[in-house]
C-alpha positions as CSV (number, residue, x, y, z in Angstrom):
1,M,-14.1,9.3,11.1
2,D,-13.3,10.3,7.5
3,K,-15.9,10.1,4.9
4,I,-15.9,6.6,3.0
5,I,-16.9,6.1,-0.7
6,T,-18.2,2.5,-1.2
7,I,-18.0,1.1,-4.6
8,D,-19.7,-2.1,-6.1
9,P,-17.6,-3.7,-8.7
10,A,-20.8,-4.7,-10.5
11,N,-21.8,-0.9,-11.0
12,T,-18.2,0.2,-12.1
13,T,-16.6,0.1,-15.5
14,V,-13.7,-2.2,-16.0
15,P,-11.3,0.9,-16.7
16,Q,-12.3,2.6,-13.5
17,L,-12.2,-0.6,-11.4
18,H,-8.9,-1.3,-12.9
19,G,-7.7,2.0,-12.0
20,Y,-8.6,1.7,-8.3
21,L,-7.0,-1.9,-8.1
22,I,-3.7,-0.9,-9.5
23,S,-3.5,2.2,-7.3
24,A,-4.6,0.7,-4.1
25,V,-2.8,-2.6,-4.4
26,A,0.8,-1.1,-4.7
27,P,3.5,-1.1,-4.9
28,R,3.7,-4.2,-7.0
29,P,6.7,-6.3,-8.0
30,I,7.5,-6.7,-11.9
31,A,7.7,-10.0,-13.5
32,F,9.8,-9.0,-16.7
33,A,8.7,-12.5,-18.4
34,S,10.6,-13.9,-21.5
35,T,8.9,-16.6,-23.6
36,V,9.1,-18.0,-26.9
37,D,6.6,-19.1,-29.6
38,Q,6.2,-22.5,-31.2
39,D,8.6,-21.2,-33.7
40,G,11.3,-20.1,-31.1
41,K,10.7,-16.4,-31.6
42,V,11.1,-14.5,-28.3
43,N,8.9,-12.0,-26.6
44,L,9.7,-10.0,-23.5
45,S,7.1,-8.2,-21.4
46,P,6.6,-6.8,-17.9
47,F,3.6,-7.7,-15.7
48,S,2.9,-6.2,-12.3
49,F,0.1,-8.7,-11.4
50,F,3.0,-10.9,-9.8
51,N,4.3,-12.3,-6.7
52,V,6.0,-15.5,-5.2
53,F,3.6,-18.0,-3.4
54,S,5.5,-20.8,-2.4
55,A,9.4,-21.9,-1.4
56,N,8.6,-25.7,-1.5
57,P,8.2,-26.2,-4.3
58,P,9.5,-22.6,-5.5
59,V,6.5,-21.2,-7.2
60,M,5.9,-17.8,-8.8
61,I,2.4,-16.5,-10.2
62,F,2.0,-13.8,-12.9
63,S,-1.0,-12.7,-14.9
64,P,-1.0,-11.5,-18.5
65,A,-4.7,-10.2,-18.4
66,R,-6.9,-9.9,-21.2
67,R,-6.9,-6.5,-22.7
68,G,-9.8,-4.3,-21.5
69,R,-10.5,-2.3,-24.6
70,D,-10.9,-5.2,-27.1
71,N,-10.6,-8.4,-25.1
72,T,-7.5,-9.6,-26.9
73,T,-4.8,-11.8,-25.3
74,K,-1.2,-11.0,-24.9
75,H,1.6,-12.5,-26.9
76,T,3.2,-13.8,-23.5
77,Y,0.0,-15.8,-22.6
78,E,-0.3,-17.3,-26.1
79,N,3.3,-18.2,-26.2
80,I,3.1,-20.1,-22.9
81,K,0.1,-22.0,-23.9
82,A,2.2,-23.1,-26.8
83,V,5.5,-23.5,-25.0
84,P,5.0,-23.7,-21.1
85,E,8.3,-22.2,-20.1
86,T,9.4,-18.6,-19.1
87,V,12.0,-16.7,-17.4
88,I,10.9,-14.1,-14.8
89,N,13.7,-11.5,-14.5
90,I,13.5,-8.9,-11.6
91,V,13.4,-5.3,-12.6
92,N,15.8,-2.6,-10.7
93,Y,16.0,1.0,-11.2
94,P,18.9,0.9,-13.7
95,M,16.8,-0.8,-16.1
96,V,13.2,0.4,-15.4
97,E,13.0,2.8,-18.5
98,Q,14.1,-0.1,-21.0
99,T,11.7,-2.4,-19.1
100,S,8.9,0.1,-19.7
101,L,9.8,0.5,-23.3
102,A,9.4,-3.4,-23.6
103,S,5.8,-3.2,-22.8
104,T,5.0,-1.4,-26.0
105,E,2.5,-3.6,-28.0
106,Y,4.8,-4.4,-30.8
107,D,3.6,-6.7,-33.7
108,R,3.9,-10.5,-33.1
109,G,7.5,-11.7,-33.8
110,T,9.0,-8.7,-32.9
111,N,11.9,-9.2,-30.3
112,E,11.7,-6.7,-27.5
113,F,15.1,-7.7,-26.3
114,Q,16.3,-5.8,-29.1
115,K,13.5,-3.1,-29.4
116,A,14.6,-2.2,-25.6
117,G,18.2,-2.8,-25.8
118,F,18.6,-5.8,-23.5
119,T,21.1,-8.6,-23.7
120,E,19.9,-12.2,-24.3
121,V,21.4,-14.7,-22.3
122,A,20.7,-18.4,-23.1
123,S,18.9,-20.3,-20.3
124,K,20.1,-23.6,-19.1
125,K,16.8,-25.5,-18.5
126,V,14.3,-23.7,-20.5
127,K,13.8,-22.4,-24.0
128,P,13.1,-18.5,-23.4
129,P,16.5,-16.7,-22.7
130,R,17.0,-14.5,-19.6
131,V,17.9,-10.8,-19.6
132,G,21.4,-10.2,-18.8
133,E,21.0,-7.0,-17.2
134,A,18.6,-8.3,-14.5
135,P,19.9,-8.5,-11.0
136,V,18.1,-11.9,-10.5
137,S,16.3,-14.1,-13.2
138,F,14.2,-17.1,-12.5
139,E,14.1,-20.1,-15.0
140,C,10.6,-21.5,-14.8
141,K,8.5,-24.3,-15.9
142,V,4.7,-23.6,-16.2
143,D,2.6,-26.1,-14.2
144,Q,-0.6,-24.7,-14.8
145,V,-2.5,-21.7,-16.5
146,I,-5.7,-20.6,-14.8
147,E,-8.1,-18.4,-16.8
148,L,-10.2,-16.4,-14.7
149,G,-12.5,-15.3,-17.3
150,N,-13.3,-14.6,-21.0
151,E,-14.1,-11.0,-21.0
152,G,-11.9,-8.0,-21.3
153,G,-9.9,-7.4,-18.1
154,A,-9.8,-11.0,-17.1
155,G,-6.6,-12.4,-15.7
156,N,-4.8,-15.5,-16.7
157,L,-2.7,-17.0,-13.9
158,I,0.5,-18.5,-14.9
159,I,1.7,-20.7,-12.2
160,A,5.4,-20.9,-12.7
161,R,7.7,-23.4,-11.0
162,V,11.3,-22.1,-10.4
163,V,13.9,-24.7,-11.8
164,L,17.0,-22.4,-11.8
165,L,17.9,-19.0,-10.3
166,H,20.6,-16.7,-11.7
167,I,22.0,-13.8,-9.5
168,Q,24.3,-11.2,-10.1
169,E,27.2,-11.5,-7.6
170,K,27.5,-7.8,-7.1
171,Y,23.9,-7.6,-5.3
172,L,24.9,-10.2,-2.6
173,S,25.7,-9.3,1.0
174,A,28.7,-10.5,2.7
175,N,26.5,-13.5,4.1
176,G,25.8,-14.7,0.8
177,G,22.1,-13.4,0.7
178,L,20.6,-10.8,-1.5
179,D,21.2,-7.3,-0.2
180,T,18.3,-5.2,-0.4
181,T,20.1,-1.9,-0.3
182,K,22.1,-2.9,-3.3
183,L,19.2,-4.3,-5.3
184,D,17.6,-0.9,-5.8
185,L,14.3,-2.6,-7.0
186,V,11.3,-0.7,-8.5
187,G,7.5,-1.4,-8.2
188,R,4.5,-0.5,-10.1
189,M,1.9,2.1,-8.6
190,G,-1.1,3.4,-10.4
191,A,-1.3,5.0,-13.9
192,N,2.2,5.8,-15.0
193,W,4.0,6.0,-11.4
194,Y,6.5,3.7,-10.2
195,C,8.3,3.7,-6.8
196,R,11.9,2.9,-6.0
197,A,13.1,0.7,-2.9
198,S,16.3,2.5,-2.0
199,D,17.8,5.1,0.2
200,K,15.2,6.8,2.4
201,A,12.6,4.9,1.1
202,L,13.8,1.7,2.9
203,F,13.1,1.3,6.4
204,E,13.3,-1.9,9.0
205,I,10.7,-3.3,11.2
206,P,11.8,-5.9,13.8
207,K,9.8,-9.1,13.3
208,P,7.5,-9.9,16.2
209,Q,9.3,-11.6,19.0
210,A,9.2,-15.2,19.0
211,S,8.4,-15.1,22.6
212,K,5.4,-12.9,21.9
213,G,5.5,-9.1,22.2
214,I,3.5,-7.6,25.1
215,G,0.9,-6.0,22.7
216,V,-0.3,-2.5,22.5
217,D,-3.1,-3.5,25.0
218,K,-0.6,-3.8,27.9
219,L,0.6,-0.3,27.4
220,P,-0.9,2.5,29.9
221,A,-4.0,4.1,28.9
222,S,-2.4,7.5,28.3
223,V,0.1,5.8,26.0
224,Q,-2.7,4.0,23.9
225,N,-4.6,7.2,23.6
226,S,-1.6,9.5,22.9
227,T,-2.1,12.4,20.6
228,V,1.6,12.3,19.9
229,L,2.5,8.7,19.3
230,T,1.7,7.1,16.0
231,G,0.2,3.6,15.3
232,N,3.7,2.8,14.2
233,N,5.1,4.1,17.4
234,L,2.6,1.9,19.4
235,G,3.3,-1.2,17.3
236,R,7.0,-0.9,17.9
237,L,6.2,-0.5,21.8
238,G,3.9,-3.4,21.6
239,N,6.5,-5.6,20.0
240,A,8.8,-5.5,23.1
241,P,9.1,-8.7,25.0
242,S,8.2,-7.6,28.4
243,L,7.7,-4.4,30.3
244,P,10.9,-2.7,31.8
245,G,11.6,-3.3,35.6
246,A,11.9,-0.8,38.3
247,E,15.5,-0.4,37.8
248,A,15.3,0.5,34.0
249,I,12.6,2.9,34.8
250,E,14.7,4.7,37.6
251,K,17.7,4.9,35.2
252,V,15.7,6.6,32.6
253,K,14.2,8.8,35.1
254,A,17.7,9.9,36.2
255,L,18.4,11.4,32.7
256,P,18.7,15.2,32.9
257,E,16.3,15.7,30.0
258,V,13.7,13.5,31.8
259,Q,14.2,15.0,35.1
260,H,13.5,18.6,33.5
261,L,10.4,17.3,32.0
262,L,9.0,15.4,35.2
263,R,9.3,18.8,36.9
264,Q,6.8,20.2,34.5
265,T,3.7,21.2,36.7
266,D,1.1,21.3,33.9
267,P,0.1,17.6,33.5
268,L,-1.1,17.8,29.9
269,L,2.2,19.6,28.8
270,K,4.2,17.1,30.9
271,Q,2.5,14.3,29.0
272,K,2.9,15.6,25.6
273,E,6.6,16.5,26.2
274,L,7.2,13.0,27.6
275,H,5.6,11.3,24.5
276,L,7.7,13.5,22.2
277,L,10.8,12.5,23.7
278,A,9.8,8.9,23.9
279,K,9.0,9.4,20.0
280,K,12.4,10.8,19.6
281,F,13.9,7.6,21.3
282,L,11.8,5.2,19.3
283,E,13.1,6.8,16.0
284,A,16.7,6.3,17.3
285,G,15.9,2.8,17.7
286,E,15.8,3.0,21.6
287,T,12.6,1.1,22.3
288,D,13.6,-0.1,25.8
289,K,14.3,3.5,26.7
290,A,11.1,4.9,25.2
291,L,9.1,2.1,27.0
292,A,10.7,3.1,30.4
293,L,10.1,6.6,29.9
294,L,6.4,6.2,29.2
295,L,6.0,4.1,32.2
296,A,8.1,6.6,34.3
297,E,5.2,9.0,33.4
298,S,2.8,7.1,35.2
């Protein structure tokens, strides 16, 4: 087992702990939140301590934390305390540089829509405007603010109930849902790093079977302990609804490339090559064929 370093938050500086947290808990979606103060002046700022937590009611939570260096609070937090409304705009790759610019700590009263070059679009149910360039925007009423502490680095949970959604039609799929491949979303990593959810970074994993997958524990021991197959490979095999029958196994054994491998006289080399072929089948999405091959081995 690799060497483990254990860290006690009580004995770690806030900046160092913050660095570990934001680097390990990633990628994080970005809440590009617009708010207004009591005089109607607009603020726009991104926050990556953010996610959706409920669909009924539809609730999102983000946290404009206290600044670690001087324990001051952010304009977003102060605005929401005065006017408990916000628009959470979703950030994709075409707008990420402008979003980063909007995170600049401008003086109170500065309109980050203008500074970052975004389009203000009037909301329908809340006072803050939405970002016209955002692929999706959520108009929200703030139901509660939970202050987690009063020291630098403490979070302030903004519990925001969605009252209206705005979606750019070009990001919809043929069936009317949001198309992940079109959205081209970005997420925050540690330090100055971001990640982009597009192209080769995207992959699909079939949801666990409604009828329950067989589980990794039902695979042969040689498969569970394979030096070739990865944990992801085993997870995909364990998601199969049932083990293949004799007919499926014989069909795979009849394949020329499998017959060639089964004639291998060195048992360790034969197992390795069969597992490599099964891995190839899995990567091609042919789980049933891979599972049959691995059972043919035994």
